[in-house]
C-alpha positions as CSV (number, residue, x, y, z in Angstrom):
1,M,-45.0,241.0,91.1
2,D,-47.0,240.3,94.6
3,N,-48.4,243.5,94.0
4,M,-49.4,242.1,90.5
5,A,-50.8,239.2,92.1
6,T,-53.1,240.5,94.7
7,D,-54.3,243.9,93.5
8,S,-57.7,242.8,92.4
9,R,-58.3,241.3,95.5
10,D,-57.2,243.9,97.7
11,E,-59.5,246.6,96.0
12,P,-62.7,247.1,98.1
13,Q,-66.2,247.7,97.2
14,T,-67.9,250.8,98.8
15,D,-71.7,250.8,99.1
16,F,-74.0,253.9,100.3
17,I,-76.9,252.5,101.8
18,Y,-80.0,253.7,104.2
19,C,-79.8,252.1,107.3
20,S,-82.2,253.2,110.2
21,G,-83.0,255.8,107.8
22,A,-79.7,257.6,107.9
23,I,-76.9,257.4,105.1
24,T,-74.4,254.6,105.9
25,E,-71.1,253.7,104.2
26,V,-70.2,250.2,104.0
27,L,-66.4,249.2,103.2
28,K,-66.0,245.6,102.0
29,F,-62.9,243.5,101.2
30,G,-63.8,240.3,99.5
31,C,-67.4,239.1,99.0
32,C,-70.0,242.1,98.6
33,R,-73.1,240.0,99.3
34,L,-73.3,237.3,101.9
35,H,-75.6,234.2,101.8
36,S,-76.1,231.1,104.2
37,G,-72.8,229.6,103.0
38,H,-70.6,232.2,104.3
39,K,-69.3,230.9,107.7
40,V,-67.3,233.9,109.0
41,L,-67.5,237.9,108.6
42,F,-65.1,240.3,109.9
43,L,-67.0,243.3,110.8
44,I,-65.5,246.6,112.0
45,I,-67.0,249.1,114.3
46,P,-65.4,252.3,113.9
47,G,-64.4,254.7,116.5
48,N,-65.6,258.2,116.4
49,P,-65.5,260.0,114.2
50,G,-67.0,256.7,112.5
51,V,-65.5,257.0,108.9
52,V,-64.8,253.5,107.4
53,G,-62.2,255.0,105.1
54,F,-59.6,255.4,107.8
55,Y,-59.5,251.5,108.1
56,K,-58.8,250.5,104.8
57,T,-55.2,249.8,105.2
58,F,-56.1,247.8,108.6
59,M,-58.8,245.8,106.6
60,Q,-56.7,245.1,103.6
61,T,-54.3,243.5,105.8
62,L,-56.7,241.4,107.5
63,H,-58.1,240.2,104.4
64,S,-54.6,239.4,102.8
65,T,-53.5,237.6,105.5
66,F,-56.1,235.3,106.0
67,G,-55.6,234.4,102.6
68,Y,-58.6,236.3,101.4
69,R,-60.9,233.6,102.7
70,H,-63.1,235.6,104.8
71,P,-65.1,238.9,103.9
72,V,-64.1,242.0,105.9
73,W,-66.8,244.8,106.0
74,A,-66.4,248.3,107.9
75,V,-70.1,249.9,108.4
76,S,-69.7,253.8,109.4
77,H,-71.6,255.5,112.0
78,A,-75.0,256.8,110.6
79,G,-74.7,260.2,109.1
80,H,-70.8,260.3,109.5
81,C,-70.0,259.8,105.7
82,V,-70.7,262.3,102.9
83,P,-74.0,261.1,101.0
84,P,-73.4,260.8,97.1
85,A,-75.3,263.5,95.1
86,S,-78.2,261.2,94.9
87,M,-78.8,260.7,98.3
88,D,-79.6,262.8,101.2
89,M,-78.2,262.3,105.0
90,V,-81.7,260.7,105.8
91,D,-84.3,259.4,103.9
92,D,-87.3,259.8,106.7
93,T,-86.2,262.8,108.8
94,S,-89.1,262.5,111.3
95,S,-88.2,259.0,111.7
96,A,-84.6,260.0,112.3
97,E,-85.1,262.6,114.8
98,D,-87.6,260.3,116.7
99,D,-85.2,257.6,116.9
100,D,-82.0,260.0,117.7
101,V,-80.1,257.8,114.9
102,F,-77.1,260.0,115.3
103,G,-76.9,259.8,119.1
104,L,-75.1,256.7,120.9
105,N,-78.2,254.4,121.5
106,G,-79.4,255.3,118.0
107,Q,-76.0,254.1,116.5
108,I,-76.1,251.0,118.6
109,E,-79.5,250.2,117.3
110,H,-78.1,251.2,113.7
111,K,-75.5,248.2,113.9
112,L,-77.8,245.7,114.8
113,A,-80.5,246.7,112.1
114,F,-77.3,246.6,109.5
115,L,-76.6,243.0,110.6
116,R,-80.3,242.0,110.7
117,K,-80.6,243.0,107.0
118,H,-77.5,242.4,105.7
119,V,-75.8,239.3,107.2
120,P,-77.3,236.0,107.5
121,R,-78.2,234.6,111.0
122,E,-76.1,231.7,110.6
123,T,-72.7,233.9,109.7
124,S,-70.1,233.8,112.6
125,L,-68.8,237.3,113.4
126,V,-65.6,238.5,114.3
127,L,-66.5,241.9,115.3
128,V,-63.6,244.2,115.8
129,G,-63.9,247.6,117.5
130,H,-62.2,250.5,117.9
131,S,-62.6,253.1,120.9
132,I,-66.1,253.9,121.2
133,G,-66.7,250.6,118.7
134,C,-65.9,248.9,121.7
135,Y,-68.7,250.0,123.9
136,I,-71.1,249.5,121.0
137,I,-70.3,246.0,120.5
138,L,-70.7,245.2,124.2
139,E,-74.2,246.8,123.6
140,M,-74.7,244.7,120.6
141,M,-73.9,241.6,122.6
142,K,-76.0,242.5,125.4
143,R,-79.1,243.7,123.2
144,N,-79.0,240.7,121.0
145,P,-77.5,237.6,122.7
146,E,-78.3,235.4,119.9
147,L,-75.7,237.1,117.7
148,K,-73.1,234.2,116.7
149,V,-69.9,236.2,117.9
150,L,-66.9,234.0,117.5
151,K,-64.5,236.6,118.6
152,A,-64.6,240.5,119.8
153,V,-61.6,242.3,119.5
154,M,-61.5,245.3,121.5
155,L,-58.9,247.9,120.1
156,F,-58.4,251.0,122.8
157,P,-61.6,250.4,124.3
158,T,-63.3,253.3,125.6
159,I,-66.0,251.8,127.7
160,E,-66.1,253.4,130.9
161,R,-65.5,256.7,132.6
162,M,-65.0,258.5,129.5
163,A,-65.5,262.1,130.7
164,Q,-62.9,261.5,133.7
165,T,-60.2,260.5,131.3
166,P,-57.2,263.1,130.6
167,Q,-58.9,263.6,127.1
168,G,-62.6,263.3,128.2
169,K,-61.9,266.4,130.8
170,V,-60.7,268.4,127.8
171,M,-63.2,267.3,125.4
172,T,-66.3,267.0,127.5
173,P,-66.8,271.2,127.7
174,V,-66.2,271.5,123.9
175,L,-68.6,268.7,123.0
176,C,-71.4,269.1,125.2
177,Q,-71.4,272.7,126.0
178,M,-69.5,274.5,123.1
179,R,-70.3,272.1,120.2
180,Y,-72.5,274.8,118.4
181,M,-69.6,277.2,118.4
182,A,-67.6,274.8,116.2
183,Y,-70.5,274.6,113.5
184,L,-69.6,277.8,112.1
185,P,-65.6,277.2,111.3
186,L,-66.7,273.6,110.4
187,F,-69.1,275.2,107.8
188,L,-66.5,277.7,106.5
189,L,-64.0,274.7,106.1
190,S,-66.7,272.9,103.9
191,L,-66.8,275.7,101.7
192,L,-63.1,275.3,100.8
193,P,-62.1,273.0,97.5
194,D,-61.1,269.6,98.3
195,S,-57.3,270.2,97.4
196,I,-56.8,272.9,100.1
197,K,-58.6,270.6,102.8
198,A,-56.4,268.2,101.9
199,S,-53.1,270.3,102.1
200,L,-54.2,271.6,105.4
201,I,-54.7,268.0,106.6
202,K,-51.4,267.1,105.6
203,L,-50.0,270.2,107.3
204,V,-52.0,268.8,110.6
205,F,-50.5,265.6,110.1
206,S,-47.2,266.7,109.2
207,R,-45.8,265.5,112.6
208,I,-46.3,261.8,111.7
209,S,-43.3,260.7,110.0
210,S,-45.2,257.3,108.8
211,L,-48.4,258.6,108.1
212,D,-50.9,256.2,106.1
213,H,-51.8,258.5,103.2
214,S,-55.0,256.7,102.6
215,V,-56.3,258.3,105.7
216,I,-56.4,261.6,104.0
217,Q,-59.3,261.5,101.5
218,P,-61.6,260.1,104.5
219,T,-60.8,263.1,106.4
220,V,-61.5,265.6,103.6
221,G,-64.9,264.2,103.4
222,L,-65.4,264.3,107.0
223,L,-65.0,268.3,106.5
224,S,-67.3,268.1,103.6
225,G,-70.8,268.4,105.1
226,D,-72.4,267.6,108.2
227,S,-70.4,264.5,109.2
228,A,-68.0,266.4,111.5
229,A,-71.3,267.8,113.3
230,N,-73.0,264.6,113.6
231,A,-69.5,263.1,115.0
232,M,-69.5,265.9,117.6
233,Y,-73.2,265.1,118.6
234,M,-72.3,261.6,119.1
235,G,-69.1,262.5,121.1
236,G,-71.3,264.7,123.5
237,Q,-73.5,261.8,124.5
238,E,-70.7,259.5,125.0
239,M,-69.0,261.8,127.5
240,R,-72.4,261.9,129.3
241,K,-73.6,258.2,128.7
242,V,-70.1,255.9,129.1
243,L,-70.0,255.7,132.6
244,E,-69.6,252.3,134.5
245,R,-68.0,249.6,133.0
246,D,-70.7,246.8,131.8
247,N,-69.3,243.9,133.9
248,T,-72.3,241.8,133.4
249,T,-71.9,241.5,129.7
250,I,-68.2,241.2,129.8
251,K,-68.4,238.2,132.1
252,K,-71.0,236.7,130.2
253,N,-68.9,236.9,126.9
254,L,-65.4,236.7,128.5
255,D,-64.4,233.7,126.6
256,K,-65.0,235.6,123.3
257,L,-63.7,238.8,124.1
258,I,-60.0,240.2,123.6
259,F,-58.9,243.7,125.0
260,Y,-56.2,245.7,123.7
261,Y,-55.2,248.7,125.8
262,G,-52.8,251.6,124.8
263,A,-49.7,252.3,127.4
264,T,-50.1,256.2,126.6
265,D,-53.7,256.4,125.7
266,H,-55.5,259.7,127.0
267,W,-59.1,258.3,126.5
268,C,-58.3,255.1,128.4
269,P,-55.6,255.5,131.1
270,V,-53.4,252.5,132.0
271,Q,-55.1,252.3,135.4
272,Y,-58.3,251.2,133.2
273,Y,-56.4,248.2,132.2
274,H,-55.2,247.1,135.7
275,D,-58.7,247.7,137.1
276,I,-60.5,245.2,134.3
277,K,-57.7,242.9,134.7
278,Q,-58.0,242.5,138.6
279,D,-61.8,242.3,138.2
280,F,-61.5,239.5,135.6
281,P,-58.1,237.5,136.1
282,H,-58.9,235.0,133.7
283,G,-59.8,237.3,130.8
284,D,-57.7,238.2,127.8
285,F,-56.2,241.6,128.4
286,R,-53.1,243.0,126.4
287,L,-51.0,246.3,126.9
288,C,-49.7,247.7,124.1
289,E,-45.7,247.6,124.0
290,N,-45.4,248.9,120.5
291,G,-45.9,252.8,121.5
292,F,-49.2,252.6,119.1
293,R,-51.5,255.8,119.5
294,H,-55.1,255.9,120.0
295,A,-55.8,256.7,116.6
296,F,-53.9,253.6,115.7
297,V,-55.2,253.8,111.8
298,L,-53.2,256.8,111.4
299,D,-49.7,255.1,111.0
300,A,-50.2,251.6,112.3
301,G,-53.0,249.9,110.7
302,R,-51.1,247.4,109.2
303,D,-49.3,246.2,112.3
304,V,-52.3,246.2,114.4
305,A,-53.7,244.0,112.0
306,K,-51.3,241.5,111.9
307,M,-51.3,241.2,115.7
308,V,-55.2,240.8,115.5
309,V,-54.6,237.7,113.0
310,E,-52.1,236.2,115.5
311,W,-54.6,236.6,118.3
312,I,-57.5,235.0,116.5
313,R,-56.0,232.7,114.1
314,G,-56.7,229.7,116.0
315,D,-60.1,230.3,116.4
316,L,-60.6,230.3,112.7
317,T,-58.9,227.1,112.0
318,T,-61.9,225.0,112.6
């Protein structure tokens, strides 16, 4: 009976737009067009790959737990989605190349451009970042201090010394020196029927006993074109550019920030949690006690969303 009561409001809308000249997928729960009367928007900035479909369960839980009062949107990274048949990966190739829209800096500017065009300036933002999305959010707040950020929730934040992490040491040579070697197998995978791709993905994820099966189809999409190559290109830049923690921006916005670190996160060692907590003793830094993985969307999207609701509920009662 509960499902019958909430089904219509739990159904998201997916829009494909050009933003900064590149194909962008926007997943929306709740109101699909904002006007000046909308007080609060939840905006999800994904990790890498920046595929919004991975966050569907997480977003639906945020939307429903707040009583469907606040729209919850997620904006993909530029070029991390498969364009519809009527659209190309970019609408202006030379502009996309000049602005390096698929690179890390280009992705930051891409999110700011999205806000300028699609979100009224007076709308307050609850920004939720995951992994490199947290770095992007800090850069957004640094580059546009006028953003009306009510809260910024940083989930499993990769905001410093990425190449020095256990996973970074493995992936840096892959993403920076051997990336092109992966393009041929990616291309061959893209030729497979979607049903076979889905079967392969299920096999890879078979060790995850409580897998959220809503992530299967977005993963199929990731293997269906240039999306994975764009994600790897961005990843290579992350290894080279995410170096020192931006303490200045964190200090300026400390009262708005909530950080949630994994206890066994190979992209962000626990030592990083202790370091930042020592540097900012009055900040809101939390260490996972639930065994959630860095890629929490695979099996814990609902649980993490419920935690986020509890953390920020008081900030949305005014």
